[in-house]
C-alpha positions as semicolon CSV with decimal commas, in nm:
position;residue;x (nm);y (nm);z (nm)
1;M;1,097;-1,079;0,815
2;T;1,022;-1,181;0,482
3;D;1,092;-0,925;0,195
4;I;0,810;-1,005;-0,036
5;L;0,484;-1,236;0,016
6;V;0,300;-1,381;-0,256
7;T;-0,064;-1,511;-0,209
8;G;-0,189;-1,727;-0,478
9;A;0,180;-1,860;-0,596
10;A;0,025;-2,138;-0,745
11;G;-0,162;-1,945;-0,991
12;M;-0,057;-1,896;-1,309
13;I;0,078;-1,503;-1,260
14;G;0,191;-1,577;-0,908
15;A;0,409;-1,903;-0,993
16;H;0,588;-1,658;-1,227
17;L;0,641;-1,371;-1,019
18;V;0,765;-1,609;-0,723
19;A;1,019;-1,738;-1,018
20;Q;1,106;-1,353;-1,128
21;L;1,160;-1,265;-0,746
22;A;1,356;-1,518;-0,673
23;A;1,589;-1,499;-0,993
24;A;1,621;-1,126;-0,911
25;R;1,734;-1,229;-0,580
26;Q;1,661;-0,865;-0,404
27;G;1,530;-1,010;-0,104
28;A;1,306;-1,310;0,106
29;V;1,060;-1,465;-0,128
30;L;0,720;-1,619;0,055
31;G;0,470;-1,790;-0,159
32;T;0,113;-1,906;-0,048
33;W;-0,101;-2,136;-0,195
34;F;-0,439;-2,331;-0,160
35;A;-0,476;-2,700;-0,076
36;G;-0,775;-2,686;-0,254
37;D;-0,647;-2,582;-0,623
38;P;-0,597;-2,876;-0,877
39;V;-0,268;-2,725;-0,966
40;P;0,005;-2,817;-0,744
41;P;0,250;-2,502;-0,582
42;P;0,586;-2,442;-0,792
43;R;0,920;-2,601;-0,616
44;I;1,141;-2,305;-0,685
45;D;1,488;-2,249;-0,550
46;G;1,477;-1,936;-0,287
47;V;1,096;-1,933;-0,257
48;T;0,928;-2,073;0,089
49;M;0,609;-2,210;-0,013
50;L;0,299;-2,239;0,289
51;E;-0,049;-2,377;0,251
52;L;-0,279;-2,068;0,326
53;D;-0,646;-2,037;0,281
54;V;-0,717;-1,689;0,239
55;R;-1,088;-1,686;0,345
56;D;-0,975;-1,818;0,738
57;A;-0,900;-1,453;0,902
58;A;-0,704;-1,587;1,209
59;A;-0,422;-1,814;0,918
60;V;-0,397;-1,472;0,704
61;R;-0,330;-1,311;1,048
62;A;-0,104;-1,511;1,169
63;C;0,128;-1,570;0,834
64;I;0,162;-1,166;0,799
65;A;0,229;-1,109;1,174
66;R;0,502;-1,399;1,150
67;F;0,652;-1,274;0,822
68;R;0,621;-0,954;0,801
69;P;0,659;-0,900;0,470
70;A;0,764;-0,572;0,327
71;V;0,549;-0,605;-0,033
72;I;0,258;-0,790;-0,032
73;H;0,124;-0,940;-0,388
74;H;-0,240;-1,043;-0,324
75;L;-0,285;-1,242;-0,608
76;A;-0,468;-1,575;-0,445
77;A;-0,827;-1,525;-0,558
78;Q;-1,128;-1,714;-0,786
79;S;-1,036;-1,609;-1,141
80;L;-1,272;-1,775;-1,337
81;P;-1,575;-1,571;-1,501
82;T;-1,736;-1,841;-1,596
83;L;-1,704;-2,074;-1,279
84;S;-1,862;-1,728;-1,085
85;W;-2,209;-1,759;-1,242
86;R;-2,181;-2,150;-1,101
87;E;-2,059;-2,057;-0,769
88;P;-2,126;-1,683;-0,719
89;A;-2,046;-1,720;-0,336
90;L;-1,731;-1,905;-0,353
91;T;-1,597;-1,621;-0,578
92;L;-1,710;-1,349;-0,332
93;D;-1,601;-1,510;-0,017
94;T;-1,216;-1,603;-0,152
95;N;-1,214;-1,252;-0,372
96;V;-1,357;-1,006;-0,114
97;Q;-1,332;-1,181;0,233
98;G;-0,995;-1,295;0,160
99;T;-0,881;-0,921;0,028
100;L;-1,001;-0,797;0,386
101;N;-0,847;-1,040;0,552
102;V;-0,478;-0,953;0,416
103;F;-0,562;-0,553;0,477
104;E;-0,689;-0,644;0,837
105;A;-0,399;-0,885;0,875
106;V;-0,189;-0,613;0,825
107;Q;-0,376;-0,321;1,062
108;Y;-0,377;-0,595;1,325
109;V;0,036;-0,627;1,352
110;R;0,022;-0,258;1,347
111;A;-0,184;-0,257;1,645
112;A;-0,064;-0,556;1,859
113;H;0,304;-0,600;1,736
114;D;0,438;-0,263;1,536
115;A;0,298;0,074;1,494
116;G;0,537;0,142;1,246
117;Y;0,479;-0,173;0,976
118;D;0,436;0,026;0,678
119;P;0,410;-0,272;0,347
120;M;0,305;-0,214;0,005
121;V;0,003;-0,441;-0,050
122;V;-0,011;-0,464;-0,433
123;V;-0,375;-0,599;-0,519
124;A;-0,443;-0,785;-0,842
125;C;-0,771;-0,667;-0,971
126;S;-0,946;-0,676;-1,324
127;A;-1,030;-0,539;-1,604
128;A;-1,363;-0,731;-1,551
129;E;-1,468;-0,428;-1,298
130;Y;-1,566;-0,213;-1,591
131;G;-1,800;-0,389;-1,797
132;A;-2,054;-0,212;-1,956
133;S;-1,832;0,094;-1,936
134;L;-1,713;-0,116;-2,254
135;T;-1,828;0,076;-2,497
136;P;-1,677;0,187;-2,841
137;E;-1,651;0,573;-2,751
138;R;-1,457;0,493;-2,393
139;L;-1,208;0,288;-2,539
140;P;-0,931;0,285;-2,475
141;I;-1,097;0,255;-2,111
142;D;-0,901;0,477;-1,846
143;E;-0,902;0,446;-1,501
144;D;-1,189;0,706;-1,412
145;A;-1,413;0,550;-1,552
146;P;-1,718;0,376;-1,363
147;L;-1,746;0,022;-1,267
148;L;-2,025;-0,177;-1,382
149;P;-1,944;-0,513;-1,401
150;L;-2,127;-0,781;-1,591
151;H;-2,054;-1,109;-1,382
152;P;-2,017;-1,184;-1,009
153;Y;-1,626;-1,219;-1,097
154;G;-1,615;-0,857;-1,200
155;V;-1,823;-0,776;-0,904
156;S;-1,577;-0,943;-0,672
157;K;-1,288;-0,748;-0,816
158;V;-1,481;-0,408;-0,745
159;A;-1,508;-0,492;-0,420
160;Q;-1,137;-0,564;-0,396
161;D;-1,078;-0,274;-0,601
162;L;-1,253;-0,032;-0,311
163;L;-1,141;-0,249;-0,041
164;A;-0,773;-0,136;-0,093
165;F;-0,913;0,226;-0,154
166;Q;-1,077;0,247;0,190
167;Y;-0,767;0,107;0,396
168;W;-0,579;0,326;0,228
169;R;-0,790;0,644;0,263
170;N;-0,866;0,548;0,632
171;R;-0,567;0,349;0,733
172;R;-0,344;0,511;0,554
173;I;-0,205;0,120;0,434
174;R;-0,020;0,182;0,082
175;C;-0,139;0,036;-0,165
176;I;-0,168;-0,032;-0,547
177;R;-0,498;-0,147;-0,700
178;A;-0,404;-0,319;-1,053
179;R;-0,641;-0,359;-1,297
180;L;-0,507;-0,658;-1,530
181;F;-0,653;-0,716;-1,839
182;N;-0,655;-1,046;-2,053
183;T;-0,316;-1,196;-1,929
184;T;-0,184;-1,557;-2,052
185;G;0,102;-1,782;-2,054
186;P;0,204;-2,104;-1,904
187;R;0,038;-2,250;-1,621
188;K;-0,274;-2,056;-1,700
189;R;-0,606;-2,263;-1,731
190;H;-0,924;-2,189;-1,860
191;D;-0,902;-1,857;-2,067
192;V;-0,892;-1,872;-2,440
193;V;-0,510;-1,892;-2,513
194;S;-0,522;-2,172;-2,285
195;D;-0,811;-2,373;-2,416
196;F;-0,708;-2,306;-2,764
197;A;-0,387;-2,462;-2,724
198;A;-0,521;-2,766;-2,571
199;G;-0,743;-2,820;-2,831
200;V;-0,458;-2,788;-3,103
201;I;-0,276;-3,020;-2,908
202;A;-0,521;-3,292;-2,870
203;I;-0,580;-3,239;-3,277
204;A;-0,245;-3,276;-3,361
205;H;-0,274;-3,623;-3,187
206;R;-0,635;-3,770;-3,242
207;G;-0,782;-3,506;-3,499
208;G;-1,128;-3,345;-3,485
209;R;-1,238;-2,987;-3,510
210;L;-1,117;-2,674;-3,240
211;R;-1,420;-2,626;-2,960
212;V;-1,541;-2,257;-2,967
213;G;-1,708;-1,968;-2,799
214;N;-1,760;-1,631;-2,932
215;L;-1,485;-1,542;-3,176
216;D;-1,631;-1,199;-3,254
217;A;-1,498;-1,073;-2,899
218;C;-1,172;-0,858;-2,908
219;R;-0,933;-0,925;-2,620
220;P;-0,613;-0,776;-2,545
221;I;-0,386;-1,078;-2,514
222;M;-0,078;-0,981;-2,284
223;D;0,205;-1,199;-2,161
224;V;0,193;-1,320;-1,811
225;R;0,630;-1,198;-1,857
226;D;0,484;-0,793;-1,901
227;A;0,216;-0,869;-1,643
228;I;0,481;-0,932;-1,358
229;A;0,677;-0,670;-1,481
230;A;0,420;-0,414;-1,453
231;L;0,354;-0,564;-1,095
232;T;0,727;-0,545;-1,002
233;L;0,724;-0,177;-1,123
234;L;0,431;-0,103;-0,918
235;A;0,544;-0,201;-0,593
236;A;0,859;0,009;-0,663
237;R;0,731;0,316;-0,804
238;G;0,349;0,310;-0,815
239;T;0,164;0,583;-0,603
240;P;-0,016;0,440;-0,290
241;G;-0,408;0,409;-0,324
242;E;-0,418;0,445;-0,691
243;A;-0,525;0,245;-0,949
244;Y;-0,372;0,159;-1,277
245;N;-0,454;-0,035;-1,586
246;I;-0,199;-0,305;-1,696
247;C;-0,300;-0,413;-2,043
248;A;-0,194;-0,514;-2,372
249;D;-0,122;-0,193;-2,711
250;S;-0,378;-0,323;-2,888
251;A;-0,696;-0,612;-2,875
252;I;-0,730;-0,912;-3,140
253;R;-1,061;-1,069;-3,248
254;I;-1,053;-1,408;-3,113
255;G;-1,126;-1,582;-3,424
256;D;-0,782;-1,427;-3,527
257;L;-0,644;-1,673;-3,283
258;V;-0,707;-1,943;-3,490
259;P;-0,519;-1,938;-3,780
260;I;-0,204;-1,799;-3,605
261;F;-0,223;-2,111;-3,365
262;A;-0,256;-2,302;-3,727
263;R;0,084;-2,192;-3,877
264;L;0,247;-2,240;-3,496
265;A;0,099;-2,610;-3,491
266;G;0,152;-2,659;-3,881
267;I;-0,174;-2,852;-3,889
268;P;-0,559;-2,727;-4,030
269;L;-0,786;-2,620;-3,780
270;D;-1,168;-2,650;-3,861
271;V;-1,352;-2,500;-3,552
272;T;-1,704;-2,574;-3,407
273;V;-1,927;-2,356;-3,166
274;D;-1,990;-2,502;-2,853
275;A;-2,242;-2,334;-2,663
276;A;-2,167;-2,401;-2,381
277;L;-1,847;-2,147;-2,406
278;L;-2,085;-1,897;-2,428
279;R;-2,103;-1,669;-2,155
280;P;-2,437;-1,497;-2,012
281;S;-2,345;-1,171;-2,098
282;D;-1,966;-1,056;-2,235
283;E;-1,772;-0,756;-2,337
284;A;-1,770;-0,703;-2,706
285;V;-1,440;-0,526;-2,700
286;I;-1,218;-0,462;-2,416
287;L;-0,873;-0,256;-2,406
288;G;-0,750;-0,046;-2,148
289;R;-0,550;0,310;-2,175
290;T;-0,225;0,234;-1,966
291;D;-0,093;0,612;-1,977
292;K;-0,061;0,619;-1,597
293;L;0,120;0,333;-1,537
294;R;0,365;0,399;-1,806
295;R;0,386;0,772;-1,700
296;H;0,438;0,651;-1,305
297;T;0,673;0,353;-1,370
298;G;0,828;0,352;-1,755
299;W;0,657;0,035;-1,792
300;S;0,626;-0,074;-2,180
301;P;0,519;-0,451;-2,292
302;T;0,746;-0,610;-2,489
303;V;0,657;-0,963;-2,628
304;P;0,505;-1,023;-2,961
305;L;0,183;-1,229;-2,953
306;A;0,347;-1,524;-3,174
307;D;0,547;-1,553;-2,845
308;T;0,339;-1,574;-2,630
309;L;0,087;-1,822;-2,788
310;R;0,418;-2,058;-2,888
311;A;0,495;-2,039;-2,457
312;V;0,121;-2,186;-2,394
313;L;0,138;-2,445;-2,695
314;D;0,453;-2,530;-2,612
315;H;0,375;-2,586;-2,257
316;V;0,048;-2,738;-2,333
317;A;0,236;-3,038;-2,532
318;A;0,468;-3,117;-2,235
319;Q;0,192;-3,189;-2,014
320;W;-0,032;-3,373;-2,303
321;R;-0,111;-3,707;-2,219
322;P;-0,309;-3,972;-2,446
323;D;-0,588;-4,017;-2,154
324;L;-0,682;-3,646;-2,125
325;P;-1,011;-3,568;-2,258
């Protein structure tokens, strides 16, 4: 048996999570990765990596039946809201069917092999579920707000969330619905922080202007280290079936990141708005209440924003090549 399974272990949060779990030496760790992902899976001592497409029900069932993990962190997903507009079917198939396959695999193991199999399944849900509920009078938003997503990615995350709830209520499969707000760190791709960092490093080498989207949007940017601390605490102390917001303490205007990056990089930055970076619909401000998470687990964020931006900038700088666009 495996103590902990992390699906999506080649992703930003997944890679950091398996590394942290291995370093803690609290049990055997299995990570799965998708062969179609352009980012290769991490190689970490103490972590077994297995190729797995969560859309393949038979493969997911075989994996969970073989390893029977005590904790499942289900992070595998199509996680880009902008891509979800271009690829809604892929987004729904990966996120919804993939989550269904995990819960059905647990149910299969109970029915076919071990009636007492009782893992904790932590499902990585999203603040994108709240969507149109993120109005000024509701901020910071709590877990009881209506789920009114504004893009196909958000819809897929609502479906994941409610599937988890349904399997808890009807099948008594223990689960946590972890509603992650904006999270970043080294290995992150295609969020505002990693995109800004890539642009800054390119400007440092070649000059030019920083391409930006909506600078007036406000986002609670959380370090991946704080996010994985919350996920591991929830696996151990969270109440099965419950939804928990995982969010930074405050939101920052996206435009205010530019001078911070300029200071960290030691270069002046001029910006130009790129229409391609603007979404058809976008939440003006995102911020979540974390009272329940703090009450149930004792969690609080600890990493300063400047440290997060520095870590991402250093990672991007180390990866930079002259042939990059």
